[in-house]
Jmol script that loads the backbone (N, CA, C; Angstrom):
load data "model"
ATOM      1  N   UNK A   1     -14.957  -8.270  11.373  1.00  0.00           N
ATOM      2  CA  UNK A   1     -13.538  -7.988  11.297  1.00  0.00           C
ATOM      3  C   UNK A   1     -13.182  -7.023  12.419  1.00  0.00           C
ATOM      4  N   UNK A   2     -12.170  -7.359  13.196  1.00  0.00           N
ATOM      5  CA  UNK A   2     -11.670  -6.480  14.236  1.00  0.00           C
ATOM      6  C   UNK A   2     -10.642  -5.536  13.620  1.00  0.00           C
ATOM      7  N   UNK A   3     -10.770  -4.265  13.919  1.00  0.00           N
ATOM      8  CA  UNK A   3      -9.879  -3.251  13.359  1.00  0.00           C
ATOM      9  C   UNK A   3      -8.972  -2.721  14.463  1.00  0.00           C
ATOM     10  N   UNK A   4      -7.687  -2.580  14.146  1.00  0.00           N
ATOM     11  CA  UNK A   4      -6.743  -1.974  15.074  1.00  0.00           C
ATOM     12  C   UNK A   4      -7.084  -0.487  15.157  1.00  0.00           C
ATOM     13  N   UNK A   5      -7.651  -0.077  16.270  1.00  0.00           N
ATOM     14  CA  UNK A   5      -8.128   1.295  16.407  1.00  0.00           C
ATOM     15  C   UNK A   5      -7.014   2.333  16.396  1.00  0.00           C
ATOM     16  N   UNK A   6      -5.772   1.922  16.650  1.00  0.00           N
ATOM     17  CA  UNK A   6      -4.679   2.902  16.615  1.00  0.00           C
ATOM     18  C   UNK A   6      -4.524   3.495  15.219  1.00  0.00           C
ATOM     19  N   UNK A   7      -4.713   2.693  14.183  1.00  0.00           N
ATOM     20  CA  UNK A   7      -4.632   3.229  12.827  1.00  0.00           C
ATOM     21  C   UNK A   7      -5.837   4.092  12.499  1.00  0.00           C
ATOM     22  N   UNK A   8      -6.983   3.771  13.041  1.00  0.00           N
ATOM     23  CA  UNK A   8      -8.178   4.557  12.760  1.00  0.00           C
ATOM     24  C   UNK A   8      -8.038   5.973  13.301  1.00  0.00           C
ATOM     25  N   UNK A   9      -7.349   6.135  14.418  1.00  0.00           N
ATOM     26  CA  UNK A   9      -7.213   7.468  15.012  1.00  0.00           C
ATOM     27  C   UNK A   9      -5.955   8.209  14.560  1.00  0.00           C
ATOM     28  N   UNK A  10      -5.006   7.513  13.953  1.00  0.00           N
ATOM     29  CA  UNK A  10      -3.741   8.157  13.576  1.00  0.00           C
ATOM     30  C   UNK A  10      -3.490   8.207  12.071  1.00  0.00           C
ATOM     31  N   UNK A  11      -4.378   7.667  11.272  1.00  0.00           N
ATOM     32  CA  UNK A  11      -4.151   7.576   9.822  1.00  0.00           C
ATOM     33  C   UNK A  11      -3.830   8.933   9.200  1.00  0.00           C
ATOM     34  N   UNK A  12      -4.508   9.967   9.658  1.00  0.00           N
ATOM     35  CA  UNK A  12      -4.296  11.290   9.047  1.00  0.00           C
ATOM     36  C   UNK A  12      -2.898  11.853   9.327  1.00  0.00           C
ATOM     37  N   UNK A  13      -2.183  11.301  10.312  1.00  0.00           N
ATOM     38  CA  UNK A  13      -0.840  11.766  10.654  1.00  0.00           C
ATOM     39  C   UNK A  13       0.271  10.877  10.078  1.00  0.00           C
ATOM     40  N   UNK A  14      -0.104   9.755   9.514  1.00  0.00           N
ATOM     41  CA  UNK A  14       0.854   8.728   9.099  1.00  0.00           C
ATOM     42  C   UNK A  14       1.884   9.268   8.100  1.00  0.00           C
ATOM     43  N   UNK A  15       1.419   9.886   7.021  1.00  0.00           N
ATOM     44  CA  UNK A  15       2.343  10.396   6.005  1.00  0.00           C
ATOM     45  C   UNK A  15       3.221  11.521   6.542  1.00  0.00           C
ATOM     46  N   UNK A  16       2.662  12.374   7.381  1.00  0.00           N
ATOM     47  CA  UNK A  16       3.438  13.468   7.962  1.00  0.00           C
ATOM     48  C   UNK A  16       4.558  12.931   8.854  1.00  0.00           C
ATOM     49  N   UNK A  17       4.299  11.851   9.574  1.00  0.00           N
ATOM     50  CA  UNK A  17       5.334  11.257  10.418  1.00  0.00           C
ATOM     51  C   UNK A  17       6.495  10.753   9.574  1.00  0.00           C
ATOM     52  N   UNK A  18       6.182  10.096   8.463  1.00  0.00           N
ATOM     53  CA  UNK A  18       7.250   9.621   7.579  1.00  0.00           C
ATOM     54  C   UNK A  18       7.990  10.783   6.921  1.00  0.00           C
ATOM     55  N   UNK A  19       7.276  11.838   6.570  1.00  0.00           N
ATOM     56  CA  UNK A  19       7.911  13.006   5.959  1.00  0.00           C
ATOM     57  C   UNK A  19       8.847  13.709   6.949  1.00  0.00           C
ATOM     58  N   UNK A  20       8.472  13.733   8.231  1.00  0.00           N
ATOM     59  CA  UNK A  20       9.271  14.407   9.249  1.00  0.00           C
ATOM     60  C   UNK A  20      10.505  13.607   9.653  1.00  0.00           C
ATOM     61  N   UNK A  21      10.464  12.302   9.429  1.00  0.00           N
ATOM     62  CA  UNK A  21      11.576  11.429   9.819  1.00  0.00           C
ATOM     63  C   UNK A  21      11.994  10.584   8.622  1.00  0.00           C
ATOM     64  N   UNK A  22      12.787  11.138   7.715  1.00  0.00           N
ATOM     65  CA  UNK A  22      13.161  10.421   6.492  1.00  0.00           C
ATOM     66  C   UNK A  22      13.804   9.060   6.731  1.00  0.00           C
ATOM     67  N   UNK A  23      14.412   8.870   7.887  1.00  0.00           N
ATOM     68  CA  UNK A  23      15.039   7.575   8.159  1.00  0.00           C
ATOM     69  C   UNK A  23      14.010   6.455   8.256  1.00  0.00           C
ATOM     70  N   UNK A  24      12.729   6.800   8.426  1.00  0.00           N
ATOM     71  CA  UNK A  24      11.680   5.788   8.483  1.00  0.00           C
ATOM     72  C   UNK A  24      11.300   5.264   7.112  1.00  0.00           C
ATOM     73  N   UNK A  25      11.592   6.012   6.045  1.00  0.00           N
ATOM     74  CA  UNK A  25      11.015   5.700   4.762  1.00  0.00           C
ATOM     75  C   UNK A  25      11.888   5.287   3.599  1.00  0.00           C
ATOM     76  N   UNK A  26      13.138   4.854   3.781  1.00  0.00           N
ATOM     77  CA  UNK A  26      13.920   4.480   2.592  1.00  0.00           C
ATOM     78  C   UNK A  26      13.394   3.225   1.911  1.00  0.00           C
ATOM     79  N   UNK A  27      12.515   2.501   2.560  1.00  0.00           N
ATOM     80  CA  UNK A  27      11.939   1.298   1.965  1.00  0.00           C
ATOM     81  C   UNK A  27      11.133   1.616   0.716  1.00  0.00           C
ATOM     82  N   UNK A  28      10.481   2.765   0.675  1.00  0.00           N
ATOM     83  CA  UNK A  28       9.634   3.115  -0.470  1.00  0.00           C
ATOM     84  C   UNK A  28      10.454   3.169  -1.753  1.00  0.00           C
ATOM     85  N   UNK A  29      11.627   3.770  -1.702  1.00  0.00           N
ATOM     86  CA  UNK A  29      12.479   3.848  -2.883  1.00  0.00           C
ATOM     87  C   UNK A  29      12.976   2.463  -3.293  1.00  0.00           C
ATOM     88  N   UNK A  30      13.290   1.633  -2.312  1.00  0.00           N
ATOM     89  CA  UNK A  30      13.732   0.270  -2.601  1.00  0.00           C
ATOM     90  C   UNK A  30      12.660  -0.497  -3.359  1.00  0.00           C
ATOM     91  N   UNK A  31      11.420  -0.456  -2.870  1.00  0.00           N
ATOM     92  CA  UNK A  31      10.335  -1.202  -3.513  1.00  0.00           C
ATOM     93  C   UNK A  31       9.979  -0.611  -4.872  1.00  0.00           C
ATOM     94  N   UNK A  32      10.066   0.702  -5.011  1.00  0.00           N
ATOM     95  CA  UNK A  32       9.787   1.321  -6.305  1.00  0.00           C
ATOM     96  C   UNK A  32      10.807   0.861  -7.352  1.00  0.00           C
ATOM     97  N   UNK A  33      12.065   0.837  -6.969  1.00  0.00           N
ATOM     98  CA  UNK A  33      13.110   0.382  -7.883  1.00  0.00           C
ATOM     99  C   UNK A  33      12.921  -1.090  -8.230  1.00  0.00           C
ATOM    100  N   UNK A  34      12.626  -1.901  -7.243  1.00  0.00           N
ATOM    101  CA  UNK A  34      12.425  -3.336  -7.473  1.00  0.00           C
ATOM    102  C   UNK A  34      11.232  -3.577  -8.398  1.00  0.00           C
ATOM    103  N   UNK A  35      10.144  -2.863  -8.177  1.00  0.00           N
ATOM    104  CA  UNK A  35       8.958  -3.013  -9.024  1.00  0.00           C
ATOM    105  C   UNK A  35       9.266  -2.600 -10.461  1.00  0.00           C
ATOM    106  N   UNK A  36      10.054  -1.542 -10.634  1.00  0.00           N
ATOM    107  CA  UNK A  36      10.421  -1.098 -11.976  1.00  0.00           C
ATOM    108  C   UNK A  36      11.275  -2.158 -12.680  1.00  0.00           C
ATOM    109  N   UNK A  37      12.175  -2.786 -11.931  1.00  0.00           N
ATOM    110  CA  UNK A  37      13.019  -3.836 -12.509  1.00  0.00           C
ATOM    111  C   UNK A  37      12.192  -5.048 -12.908  1.00  0.00           C
ATOM    112  N   UNK A  38      11.230  -5.426 -12.070  1.00  0.00           N
ATOM    113  CA  UNK A  38      10.401  -6.604 -12.324  1.00  0.00           C
ATOM    114  C   UNK A  38       9.304  -6.288 -13.335  1.00  0.00           C
ATOM    115  N   UNK A  39       8.796  -5.076 -13.282  1.00  0.00           N
ATOM    116  CA  UNK A  39       7.759  -4.661 -14.207  1.00  0.00           C
ATOM    117  C   UNK A  39       6.345  -4.929 -13.748  1.00  0.00           C
ATOM    118  N   UNK A  40       6.191  -5.487 -12.566  1.00  0.00           N
ATOM    119  CA  UNK A  40       4.873  -5.699 -11.989  1.00  0.00           C
ATOM    120  C   UNK A  40       4.206  -6.932 -12.534  1.00  0.00           C
ATOM    121  N   UNK A  41       2.975  -7.130 -12.209  1.00  0.00           N
ATOM    122  CA  UNK A  41       2.165  -6.316 -11.298  1.00  0.00           C
ATOM    123  C   UNK A  41       2.595  -6.486  -9.845  1.00  0.00           C
ATOM    124  N   UNK A  42       2.097  -5.588  -8.988  1.00  0.00           N
ATOM    125  CA  UNK A  42       2.488  -5.551  -7.579  1.00  0.00           C
ATOM    126  C   UNK A  42       1.247  -5.618  -6.692  1.00  0.00           C
ATOM    127  N   UNK A  43       1.322  -6.447  -5.669  1.00  0.00           N
ATOM    128  CA  UNK A  43       0.305  -6.497  -4.620  1.00  0.00           C
ATOM    129  C   UNK A  43       0.987  -6.113  -3.319  1.00  0.00           C
ATOM    130  N   UNK A  44       0.516  -5.046  -2.679  1.00  0.00           N
ATOM    131  CA  UNK A  44       1.060  -4.675  -1.370  1.00  0.00           C
ATOM    132  C   UNK A  44       0.066  -5.075  -0.300  1.00  0.00           C
ATOM    133  N   UNK A  45       0.522  -5.896   0.618  1.00  0.00           N
ATOM    134  CA  UNK A  45      -0.279  -6.334   1.752  1.00  0.00           C
ATOM    135  C   UNK A  45       0.021  -5.380   2.901  1.00  0.00           C
ATOM    136  N   UNK A  46      -1.002  -4.652   3.339  1.00  0.00           N
ATOM    137  CA  UNK A  46      -0.799  -3.609   4.342  1.00  0.00           C
ATOM    138  C   UNK A  46      -0.425  -2.301   3.670  1.00  0.00           C
ATOM    139  N   UNK A  47      -1.145  -1.942   2.619  1.00  0.00           N
ATOM    140  CA  UNK A  47      -0.776  -0.783   1.788  1.00  0.00           C
ATOM    141  C   UNK A  47      -1.043   0.560   2.454  1.00  0.00           C
ATOM    142  N   UNK A  48      -1.852   0.595   3.494  1.00  0.00           N
ATOM    143  CA  UNK A  48      -2.075   1.821   4.251  1.00  0.00           C
ATOM    144  C   UNK A  48      -2.478   3.012   3.400  1.00  0.00           C
ATOM    145  N   UNK A  49      -1.727   4.090   3.523  1.00  0.00           N
ATOM    146  CA  UNK A  49      -2.040   5.352   2.848  1.00  0.00           C
ATOM    147  C   UNK A  49      -1.484   5.419   1.429  1.00  0.00           C
ATOM    148  N   UNK A  50      -0.797   4.366   1.004  1.00  0.00           N
ATOM    149  CA  UNK A  50      -0.210   4.366  -0.333  1.00  0.00           C
ATOM    150  C   UNK A  50       1.188   4.921  -0.402  1.00  0.00           C
ATOM    151  N   UNK A  51       1.809   5.144   0.736  1.00  0.00           N
ATOM    152  CA  UNK A  51       3.155   5.725   0.794  1.00  0.00           C
ATOM    153  C   UNK A  51       4.135   4.952  -0.081  1.00  0.00           C
ATOM    154  N   UNK A  52       4.036   3.632  -0.100  1.00  0.00           N
ATOM    155  CA  UNK A  52       4.933   2.802  -0.900  1.00  0.00           C
ATOM    156  C   UNK A  52       4.311   2.479  -2.263  1.00  0.00           C
ATOM    157  N   UNK A  53       3.044   2.127  -2.288  1.00  0.00           N
ATOM    158  CA  UNK A  53       2.415   1.607  -3.507  1.00  0.00           C
ATOM    159  C   UNK A  53       2.110   2.682  -4.548  1.00  0.00           C
ATOM    160  N   UNK A  54       1.714   3.850  -4.129  1.00  0.00           N
ATOM    161  CA  UNK A  54       1.308   4.875  -5.091  1.00  0.00           C
ATOM    162  C   UNK A  54       2.446   5.328  -6.023  1.00  0.00           C
ATOM    163  N   UNK A  55       3.661   5.537  -5.526  1.00  0.00           N
ATOM    164  CA  UNK A  55       4.751   5.879  -6.456  1.00  0.00           C
ATOM    165  C   UNK A  55       5.008   4.784  -7.496  1.00  0.00           C
ATOM    166  N   UNK A  56       4.785   3.536  -7.121  1.00  0.00           N
ATOM    167  CA  UNK A  56       4.940   2.435  -8.075  1.00  0.00           C
ATOM    168  C   UNK A  56       3.856   2.528  -9.142  1.00  0.00           C
ATOM    169  N   UNK A  57       2.626   2.775  -8.723  1.00  0.00           N
ATOM    170  CA  UNK A  57       1.503   2.872  -9.660  1.00  0.00           C
ATOM    171  C   UNK A  57       1.679   4.040 -10.623  1.00  0.00           C
ATOM    172  N   UNK A  58       2.243   5.145 -10.140  1.00  0.00           N
ATOM    173  CA  UNK A  58       2.412   6.305 -11.016  1.00  0.00           C
ATOM    174  C   UNK A  58       3.464   6.061 -12.093  1.00  0.00           C
ATOM    175  N   UNK A  59       4.229   5.009 -11.961  1.00  0.00           N
ATOM    176  CA  UNK A  59       5.172   4.605 -13.009  1.00  0.00           C
ATOM    177  C   UNK A  59       4.464   3.814 -14.116  1.00  0.00           C
ATOM    178  N   UNK A  60       3.169   3.583 -13.925  1.00  0.00           N
ATOM    179  CA  UNK A  60       2.415   2.825 -14.922  1.00  0.00           C
ATOM    180  C   UNK A  60       2.405   1.329 -14.673  1.00  0.00           C
ATOM    181  N   UNK A  61       2.877   0.919 -13.506  1.00  0.00           N
ATOM    182  CA  UNK A  61       2.904  -0.502 -13.158  1.00  0.00           C
ATOM    183  C   UNK A  61       1.568  -0.870 -12.517  1.00  0.00           C
ATOM    184  N   UNK A  62       0.976  -1.963 -12.963  1.00  0.00           N
ATOM    185  CA  UNK A  62      -0.292  -2.421 -12.398  1.00  0.00           C
ATOM    186  C   UNK A  62      -0.108  -2.736 -10.917  1.00  0.00           C
ATOM    187  N   UNK A  63      -1.003  -2.182 -10.078  1.00  0.00           N
ATOM    188  CA  UNK A  63      -0.884  -2.352  -8.629  1.00  0.00           C
ATOM    189  C   UNK A  63      -2.228  -2.666  -7.996  1.00  0.00           C
ATOM    190  N   UNK A  64      -2.156  -3.427  -6.909  1.00  0.00           N
ATOM    191  CA  UNK A  64      -3.308  -3.692  -6.060  1.00  0.00           C
ATOM    192  C   UNK A  64      -2.821  -3.618  -4.619  1.00  0.00           C
ATOM    193  N   UNK A  65      -3.715  -3.228  -3.723  1.00  0.00           N
ATOM    194  CA  UNK A  65      -3.358  -3.129  -2.314  1.00  0.00           C
ATOM    195  C   UNK A  65      -4.483  -3.615  -1.438  1.00  0.00           C
ATOM    196  N   UNK A  66      -4.106  -4.170  -0.294  1.00  0.00           N
ATOM    197  CA  UNK A  66      -5.081  -4.606   0.698  1.00  0.00           C
ATOM    198  C   UNK A  66      -4.650  -4.052   2.045  1.00  0.00           C
ATOM    199  N   UNK A  67      -5.617  -3.557   2.815  1.00  0.00           N
ATOM    200  CA  UNK A  67      -5.348  -3.044   4.154  1.00  0.00           C
ATOM    201  C   UNK A  67      -6.599  -3.237   4.999  1.00  0.00           C
ATOM    202  N   UNK A  68      -6.417  -3.488   6.283  1.00  0.00           N
ATOM    203  CA  UNK A  68      -7.549  -3.713   7.184  1.00  0.00           C
ATOM    204  C   UNK A  68      -8.132  -2.426   7.746  1.00  0.00           C
ATOM    205  N   UNK A  69      -7.467  -1.296   7.527  1.00  0.00           N
ATOM    206  CA  UNK A  69      -7.892  -0.039   8.129  1.00  0.00           C
ATOM    207  C   UNK A  69      -8.658   0.833   7.133  1.00  0.00           C
ATOM    208  N   UNK A  70      -9.953   1.025   7.346  1.00  0.00           N
ATOM    209  CA  UNK A  70     -10.702   1.940   6.482  1.00  0.00           C
ATOM    210  C   UNK A  70     -10.131   3.357   6.498  1.00  0.00           C
ATOM    211  N   UNK A  71      -9.652   3.814   7.642  1.00  0.00           N
ATOM    212  CA  UNK A  71      -9.107   5.181   7.736  1.00  0.00           C
ATOM    213  C   UNK A  71      -7.833   5.327   6.914  1.00  0.00           C
ATOM    214  N   UNK A  72      -6.979   4.319   6.938  1.00  0.00           N
ATOM    215  CA  UNK A  72      -5.753   4.372   6.134  1.00  0.00           C
ATOM    216  C   UNK A  72      -6.115   4.388   4.655  1.00  0.00           C
ATOM    217  N   UNK A  73      -7.073   3.565   4.251  1.00  0.00           N
ATOM    218  CA  UNK A  73      -7.487   3.541   2.849  1.00  0.00           C
ATOM    219  C   UNK A  73      -8.184   4.838   2.445  1.00  0.00           C
ATOM    220  N   UNK A  74      -8.899   5.478   3.377  1.00  0.00           N
ATOM    221  CA  UNK A  74      -9.489   6.786   3.091  1.00  0.00           C
ATOM    222  C   UNK A  74      -8.401   7.794   2.750  1.00  0.00           C
ATOM    223  N   UNK A  75      -7.298   7.760   3.501  1.00  0.00           N
ATOM    224  CA  UNK A  75      -6.171   8.652   3.208  1.00  0.00           C
ATOM    225  C   UNK A  75      -5.587   8.337   1.834  1.00  0.00           C
ATOM    226  N   UNK A  76      -5.479   7.065   1.513  1.00  0.00           N
ATOM    227  CA  UNK A  76      -4.977   6.642   0.202  1.00  0.00           C
ATOM    228  C   UNK A  76      -5.875   7.212  -0.895  1.00  0.00           C
ATOM    229  N   UNK A  77      -7.181   7.050  -0.750  1.00  0.00           N
ATOM    230  CA  UNK A  77      -8.144   7.485  -1.769  1.00  0.00           C
ATOM    231  C   UNK A  77      -8.099   8.994  -2.014  1.00  0.00           C
ATOM    232  N   UNK A  78      -7.640   9.775  -1.040  1.00  0.00           N
ATOM    233  CA  UNK A  78      -7.583  11.237  -1.185  1.00  0.00           C
ATOM    234  C   UNK A  78      -6.427  11.698  -2.073  1.00  0.00           C
ATOM    235  N   UNK A  79      -5.494  10.824  -2.355  1.00  0.00           N
ATOM    236  CA  UNK A  79      -4.283  11.213  -3.075  1.00  0.00           C
ATOM    237  C   UNK A  79      -4.478  11.137  -4.586  1.00  0.00           C
ATOM    238  N   UNK A  80      -3.835  12.061  -5.298  1.00  0.00           N
ATOM    239  CA  UNK A  80      -3.875  11.985  -6.763  1.00  0.00           C
ATOM    240  C   UNK A  80      -3.288  10.657  -7.240  1.00  0.00           C
ATOM    241  N   UNK A  81      -3.953  10.053  -8.187  1.00  0.00           N
ATOM    242  CA  UNK A  81      -3.481   8.791  -8.744  1.00  0.00           C
ATOM    243  C   UNK A  81      -4.008   7.558  -8.046  1.00  0.00           C
ATOM    244  N   UNK A  82      -4.724   7.744  -6.944  1.00  0.00           N
ATOM    245  CA  UNK A  82      -5.223   6.584  -6.200  1.00  0.00           C
ATOM    246  C   UNK A  82      -6.144   5.708  -7.041  1.00  0.00           C
ATOM    247  N   UNK A  83      -6.815   6.298  -8.008  1.00  0.00           N
ATOM    248  CA  UNK A  83      -7.714   5.534  -8.859  1.00  0.00           C
ATOM    249  C   UNK A  83      -7.004   4.515  -9.737  1.00  0.00           C
ATOM    250  N   UNK A  84      -5.688   4.609  -9.849  1.00  0.00           N
ATOM    251  CA  UNK A  84      -4.912   3.651 -10.645  1.00  0.00           C
ATOM    252  C   UNK A  84      -4.691   2.333  -9.906  1.00  0.00           C
ATOM    253  N   UNK A  85      -5.013   2.304  -8.603  1.00  0.00           N
ATOM    254  CA  UNK A  85      -4.713   1.143  -7.767  1.00  0.00           C
ATOM    255  C   UNK A  85      -6.012   0.457  -7.346  1.00  0.00           C
ATOM    256  N   UNK A  86      -6.071  -0.855  -7.529  1.00  0.00           N
ATOM    257  CA  UNK A  86      -7.212  -1.642  -7.056  1.00  0.00           C
ATOM    258  C   UNK A  86      -7.034  -1.871  -5.557  1.00  0.00           C
ATOM    259  N   UNK A  87      -7.909  -1.282  -4.748  1.00  0.00           N
ATOM    260  CA  UNK A  87      -7.783  -1.363  -3.290  1.00  0.00           C
ATOM    261  C   UNK A  87      -8.877  -2.222  -2.691  1.00  0.00           C
ATOM    262  N   UNK A  88      -8.496  -2.973  -1.645  1.00  0.00           N
ATOM    263  CA  UNK A  88      -9.451  -3.798  -0.902  1.00  0.00           C
ATOM    264  C   UNK A  88      -9.264  -3.558   0.581  1.00  0.00           C
ATOM    265  N   UNK A  89     -10.377  -3.399   1.280  1.00  0.00           N
ATOM    266  CA  UNK A  89     -10.336  -3.290   2.736  1.00  0.00           C
ATOM    267  C   UNK A  89     -10.614  -4.676   3.297  1.00  0.00           C
ATOM    268  N   UNK A  90      -9.557  -5.317   3.767  1.00  0.00           N
ATOM    269  CA  UNK A  90      -9.674  -6.683   4.280  1.00  0.00           C
ATOM    270  C   UNK A  90      -8.460  -6.992   5.140  1.00  0.00           C
ATOM    271  N   UNK A  91      -8.615  -7.965   5.997  1.00  0.00           N
ATOM    272  CA  UNK A  91      -7.472  -8.456   6.774  1.00  0.00           C
ATOM    273  C   UNK A  91      -6.604  -9.321   5.866  1.00  0.00           C
ATOM    274  N   UNK A  92      -5.327  -9.337   6.125  1.00  0.00           N
ATOM    275  CA  UNK A  92      -4.391 -10.096   5.298  1.00  0.00           C
ATOM    276  C   UNK A  92      -4.787 -11.567   5.202  1.00  0.00           C
ATOM    277  N   UNK A  93      -5.346 -12.093   6.282  1.00  0.00           N
ATOM    278  CA  UNK A  93      -5.691 -13.506   6.336  1.00  0.00           C
ATOM    279  C   UNK A  93      -6.941 -13.838   5.528  1.00  0.00           C
ATOM    280  N   UNK A  94      -7.671 -12.827   5.051  1.00  0.00           N
ATOM    281  CA  UNK A  94      -8.972 -13.085   4.455  1.00  0.00           C
ATOM    282  C   UNK A  94      -8.958 -13.241   2.944  1.00  0.00           C
ATOM    283  N   UNK A  95      -7.787 -13.125   2.312  1.00  0.00           N
ATOM    284  CA  UNK A  95      -7.752 -13.342   0.870  1.00  0.00           C
ATOM    285  C   UNK A  95      -6.891 -14.549   0.562  1.00  0.00           C
ATOM    286  N   UNK A  96      -7.154 -15.155  -0.562  1.00  0.00           N
ATOM    287  CA  UNK A  96      -6.444 -16.355  -0.980  1.00  0.00           C
ATOM    288  C   UNK A  96      -5.175 -15.939  -1.730  1.00  0.00           C
ATOM    289  N   UNK A  97      -4.014 -16.151  -1.140  1.00  0.00           N
ATOM    290  CA  UNK A  97      -2.785 -15.709  -1.798  1.00  0.00           C
ATOM    291  C   UNK A  97      -2.513 -16.426  -3.113  1.00  0.00           C
ATOM    292  N   UNK A  98      -3.047 -17.635  -3.270  1.00  0.00           N
ATOM    293  CA  UNK A  98      -2.824 -18.351  -4.525  1.00  0.00           C
ATOM    294  C   UNK A  98      -3.494 -17.656  -5.704  1.00  0.00           C
ATOM    295  N   UNK A  99      -4.639 -17.029  -5.466  1.00  0.00           N
ATOM    296  CA  UNK A  99      -5.301 -16.320  -6.568  1.00  0.00           C
ATOM    297  C   UNK A  99      -4.964 -14.835  -6.549  1.00  0.00           C
ATOM    298  N   UNK A 100      -4.867 -14.235  -5.368  1.00  0.00           N
ATOM    299  CA  UNK A 100      -4.610 -12.793  -5.281  1.00  0.00           C
ATOM    300  C   UNK A 100      -3.196 -12.437  -5.704  1.00  0.00           C
ATOM    301  N   UNK A 101      -2.252 -13.331  -5.532  1.00  0.00           N
ATOM    302  CA  UNK A 101      -0.848 -13.001  -5.767  1.00  0.00           C
ATOM    303  C   UNK A 101      -0.270 -13.622  -7.031  1.00  0.00           C
ATOM    304  N   UNK A 102      -1.050 -14.363  -7.773  1.00  0.00           N
ATOM    305  CA  UNK A 102      -0.534 -15.034  -8.962  1.00  0.00           C
ATOM    306  C   UNK A 102       0.098 -14.018  -9.920  1.00  0.00           C
ATOM    307  N   UNK A 103       1.388 -14.196 -10.177  1.00  0.00           N
ATOM    308  CA  UNK A 103       2.074 -13.328 -11.117  1.00  0.00           C
ATOM    309  C   UNK A 103       2.423 -11.960 -10.561  1.00  0.00           C
ATOM    310  N   UNK A 104       2.288 -11.757  -9.274  1.00  0.00           N
ATOM    311  CA  UNK A 104       2.539 -10.440  -8.700  1.00  0.00           C
ATOM    312  C   UNK A 104       3.798 -10.445  -7.837  1.00  0.00           C
ATOM    313  N   UNK A 105       4.452  -9.303  -7.818  1.00  0.00           N
ATOM    314  CA  UNK A 105       5.467  -9.050  -6.817  1.00  0.00           C
ATOM    315  C   UNK A 105       4.692  -8.679  -5.556  1.00  0.00           C
ATOM    316  N   UNK A 106       4.929  -9.360  -4.472  1.00  0.00           N
ATOM    317  CA  UNK A 106       4.181  -9.119  -3.241  1.00  0.00           C
ATOM    318  C   UNK A 106       5.062  -8.354  -2.265  1.00  0.00           C
ATOM    319  N   UNK A 107       4.543  -7.232  -1.765  1.00  0.00           N
ATOM    320  CA  UNK A 107       5.224  -6.439  -0.760  1.00  0.00           C
ATOM    321  C   UNK A 107       4.422  -6.573   0.526  1.00  0.00           C
ATOM    322  N   UNK A 108       4.997  -7.242   1.504  1.00  0.00           N
ATOM    323  CA  UNK A 108       4.323  -7.422   2.790  1.00  0.00           C
ATOM    324  C   UNK A 108       5.337  -7.140   3.890  1.00  0.00           C
ATOM    325  N   UNK A 109       4.963  -6.271   4.810  1.00  0.00           N
ATOM    326  CA  UNK A 109       5.879  -5.932   5.913  1.00  0.00           C
ATOM    327  C   UNK A 109       5.098  -5.515   7.115  1.00  0.00           C
TER     328      UNK A 109
END
end "model"
wireframe off; spacefill off
backbone 0.3
color backbone group
């Protein structure tokens, strides 16, 4: 698997960048509200540090995430509540959407 090295070297700054520029992050609230309305479960493709998925999981909604960056997932794992989310380190193309997404709200961007 080829890894985009830009995420490997910048993962530790990812959340701080979104915190410093709120205009980058209104999507998280949108997806959290949508997941609450639907009730889950939720699969986020490209879940990164959990910026979007973790608030959904803390609502008690079943969540799973996939990301190709080990460094981004390491940041996710450091956060409280990360154990509530089933995480996979894989490229988006490497999982079968028919089985991985059955019955799930899929967030991919």
